[in-house]
C-alpha positions in Angstrom: 0.0 0.0 0.0 2.7 2.4 1.0 4.5 1.8 -2.3 1.5 2.7 -4.4 0.7 5.7 -2.2 4.2 7.1 -2.9 4.4 5.8 -6.5 1.2 7.5 -7.7 0.9 11.3 -7.6 -2.0 12.7 -5.5 -4.1 13.5 -8.6 -3.3 10.3 -10.5 -6.0 8.5 -12.6 -6.0 4.7 -13.2 -8.1 3.3 -16.0 -9.0 -0.4 -15.7 -11.6 -2.5 -17.4 -14.0 -2.0 -14.5 -13.7 1.8 -14.6 -11.8 4.9 -13.7 -10.2 5.2 -10.2 -8.3 8.0 -8.5 -5.3 7.3 -6.3 -7.4 6.8 -3.2 -9.8 4.6 -5.1 -7.0 2.3 -6.3 -5.6 2.2 -2.7 -9.0 1.2 -1.4 -9.3 -1.5 -4.1 -5.9 -2.9 -3.2 -6.8 -3.0 0.5 -10.2 -4.6 -0.2 -9.0 -7.1 -2.8 -5.5 -8.2 -1.7 -3.8 -10.7 -4.0 -0.3 -11.8 -4.8 1.2 -10.5 -8.0 1.7 -13.6 -10.3 4.9 -14.1 -12.3 4.8 -11.9 -15.3 6.7 -10.9 -18.4 7.1 -7.4 -19.8 7.8 -7.1 -23.5 8.0 -4.4 -26.2 8.6 -1.4 -23.9 8.5 2.0 -25.5 9.1 5.4 -24.0 7.8 8.7 -25.3 9.3 11.9 -23.7 6.8 14.7 -23.2 9.5 17.2 -22.1 12.2 17.2 -19.5 9.8 16.4 -16.6 7.4 13.9 -18.1 7.1 10.8 -20.3 4.8 8.0 -21.2 5.9 4.4 -20.9 4.0 1.7 -22.9 4.5 -2.0 -22.8 2.9 -5.4 -23.0 2.4 -7.6 -19.8 1.8 -11.3 -20.0 0.8 -13.4 -17.0 -1.4 -16.4 -16.2 -2.5 -16.8 -19.9 -3.5 -13.1 -20.0 -2.0 -10.3 -22.0 -2.4 -6.6 -21.3 -1.4 -3.5 -23.1 -0.2 -1.0 -20.5 0.6 2.7 -20.6 1.8 4.9 -17.7 2.4 8.7 -17.8 5.1 9.9 -15.4 5.9 13.4 -14.2 8.9 14.4 -12.0 7.9 16.2 -8.8 10.3 17.0 -5.9 13.0 15.0 -7.6 10.9 11.8 -7.9 9.2 10.3 -10.9 5.5 9.5 -10.1 2.8 7.9 -12.1 0.1 10.5 -13.0 -1.9 8.3 -15.3 -2.1 4.5 -15.8 -4.2 2.4 -18.2 -4.4 -1.4 -18.6 -6.2 -2.7 -21.6 -6.8 -6.5 -22.1 -5.6 -7.7 -25.4 -8.1 -9.3 -27.7 -7.9 -11.1 -31.0 -7.6 -8.6 -33.9 -10.4 -9.0 -36.3 -9.6 -6.2 -38.8 -7.4 -3.3 -39.6 -6.7 -0.8 -36.9 -6.0 2.1 -39.2 
């Protein structure tokens, strides 16, 4: 809990399949639904700088037969990088062109 409290900025938003949570909402969710993090693999990381004090990191996470596309926006504040936005999108089979 303390890690996530420090890792996320006070105004952070977290987008998950069930909905949009703020920092306190995700902390409540973690407290109410504790679970161990399964072994996972991160692949295809990409970083997009948004200036000297911010960036977006995007990557794919695989665990337990699931695959998620993840993006997190970071901003530096008081000498620390903190997550200000985080989104997890479950991967699904592609049925057509995405352009």
